[in-house]
C-alpha positions in Angstrom: -13.6 12.7 22.8 -11.9 11.4 20.4 -8.8 13.1 19.7 -8.9 15.0 15.9 -6.1 13.7 13.1 -2.9 15.5 12.8 -1.0 15.8 9.7 2.2 16.8 8.9 4.5 17.5 5.5 7.8 15.7 5.9 10.9 14.1 3.9 11.9 10.6 3.7 15.9 10.3 3.9 16.6 6.7 2.6 20.3 7.4 3.7 19.3 6.2 7.2 17.9 3.2 6.1 21.4 1.3 6.8 21.9 -2.3 6.1 22.2 -2.5 10.0 18.9 -0.8 10.5 17.5 -3.0 7.6 18.1 -6.4 9.0 17.4 -5.6 12.6 14.0 -4.0 11.3 13.1 -7.0 9.6 13.2 -9.4 12.8 10.2 -10.3 14.9 9.0 -8.4 17.9 9.7 -11.3 19.8 13.9 -11.7 18.1 15.2 -10.0 21.4 13.5 -12.1 24.1 14.0 -15.1 22.2 17.2 -17.7 23.6 20.3 -17.4 21.6 19.3 -20.4 19.8 16.3 -18.7 18.6 18.0 -15.5 18.1 20.0 -17.4 15.2 17.6 -19.3 13.1 15.5 -15.5 12.9 18.8 -14.3 11.7 18.8 -16.9 8.9 15.7 -17.0 8.1 14.7 -13.0 8.3 18.5 -12.9 6.4 18.1 -9.4 4.2 21.0 -9.2 1.5 22.9 -6.2 0.5 21.4 -5.9 -2.9 17.4 -6.1 -0.4 18.6 -3.1 1.1 20.0 -1.1 -1.5 16.9 -1.8 -3.6 14.8 -0.4 -0.1 16.7 2.6 -0.2 16.4 3.0 -4.1 12.4 3.3 -3.7 12.6 5.2 -0.1 14.5 8.0 -2.4 12.1 7.5 -5.4 9.6 9.4 -2.8 10.2 13.7 -3.5 10.2 15.4 -0.7 7.1 17.0 1.3 5.1 14.8 1.2 2.3 15.4 3.6 2.1 12.8 6.0 0.6 11.9 9.2 0.9 9.3 12.2 0.0 5.5 11.8 -1.7 5.2 15.5 -3.9 2.1 15.2 -1.5 0.2 12.7 2.3 0.8 13.4 3.0 4.2 16.2 6.5 3.8 15.7 5.4 4.5 11.5 4.3 7.6 9.0 1.4 7.4 6.4 2.1 9.1 3.4 -1.6 10.8 3.0 -1.3 13.7 0.3 0.7 15.6 -1.9 0.9 18.1 -5.1 -0.4 17.7 -8.3 3.5 18.1 -9.4 4.3 15.3 -7.4 1.6 13.0 -8.6 4.6 11.0 -11.0 6.9 10.4 -8.9 4.7 9.3 -5.4 3.1 7.0 -8.1 6.1 5.9 -9.0 7.2 5.0 -5.5 4.4 3.3 -4.5 4.6 0.6 -7.9 8.5 0.1 -7.0 6.7 -0.9 -2.8 3.9 -2.6 -4.9 6.3 -5.1 -6.4 7.0 -6.1 -2.6 4.5 -8.3 -2.5 1.4 -5.4 -3.0 -2.0 -6.1 -4.6 -1.1 -4.6 -7.6 2.3 -6.5 -7.8 3.9 -7.6 -11.8 -0.3 -6.3 -12.9 1.5 -2.7 -13.9 -2.2 -2.3 -16.4 -4.6 -2.3 -14.0 -1.8 -0.2 -11.3 -2.1 2.5 -13.8 -5.7 2.4 -14.8 -6.8 2.5 -11.3 -4.4 5.4 -10.0 -5.8 7.5 -13.4 -9.5 6.8 -12.0 -8.0 7.6 -8.4 -9.5 4.3 -7.7 -5.8 2.9 -6.0 -6.6 0.2 -3.4 -3.3 -1.2 -2.3 -5.6 -3.3 0.1 -3.0 -2.3 3.3 -1.1 0.8 4.5 2.6 0.9 3.5 4.2 3.2 6.0 7.2 4.8 6.6 9.2 4.1 9.5 10.1 7.1 12.1 13.7 7.2 11.9 13.7 7.3 7.9 11.0 10.3 8.1 11.7 14.0 9.2 9.0 16.4 9.3 9.2 20.0 8.4 6.0 21.5 9.7 2.7 20.6 10.5 -0.3 21.2 9.0 -3.0 23.9 10.0 -6.1 23.8 9.9 -7.3 27.4 7.6 -9.8 29.1 10.1 -13.0 30.6 7.8 -16.3 32.7 8.0 -18.1 30.6 10.9 -15.3 29.4 12.5 -15.4 25.9 10.7 -11.4 24.1 9.6 -11.4 24.7 5.9 -8.9 23.5 3.8 -5.6 22.3 4.6 -2.7 24.4 3.9 1.3 23.8 3.9 3.1 27.7 4.5 3.0 29.4 1.3 1.4 26.5 -0.8 -1.5 24.3 -0.6 -0.7 20.4 -0.9 -3.5 18.8 -2.8 -4.8 15.9 -1.3 -5.5 12.6 -2.5 -4.9 9.4 -3.9 -5.0 8.2 -0.7 -6.7 4.5 -1.7 -10.2 6.3 -2.3 -10.2 7.3 1.4 -11.2 11.2 2.8 -8.0 13.1 3.6 -7.0 13.5 7.1 -6.9 16.6 6.9 -10.0 17.9 5.2 -13.6 18.1 7.3 
């Protein structure tokens, strides 16, 4: 039986994205098994500057707190996908995702098309933007409410409901 996708809510902590961590994170997985000469070439090729590290921290900081997230099991098991946010958070999330798009996404340099697709809820990044595990603080799990007849209804976050949406046209993970 397939396990149901579990959704959580949490906050991204950009201060955890230190320059040292970002430089190490940029290296390919095979770095640890490479020869010292190969490692030196990889460090040179995948070099991340201090300015690039600061830019990434600014992008992480642009995301508002308390976002709906789920583990990215199939893509990168140690990372999170942002899958929902409140209506009040929409503008901040849109701007943070726009900044990510400028790193080589589907909308790189196409602000008007990005805004048009976002407004029509047709934003399609062509891939998933993930948040590394070490930058995410999980604050709780989103639990489906019981509804008459025993089926799961809308998903709640303790006191306030989190609006699911703007996730590349896919159905929200926490709704049936």
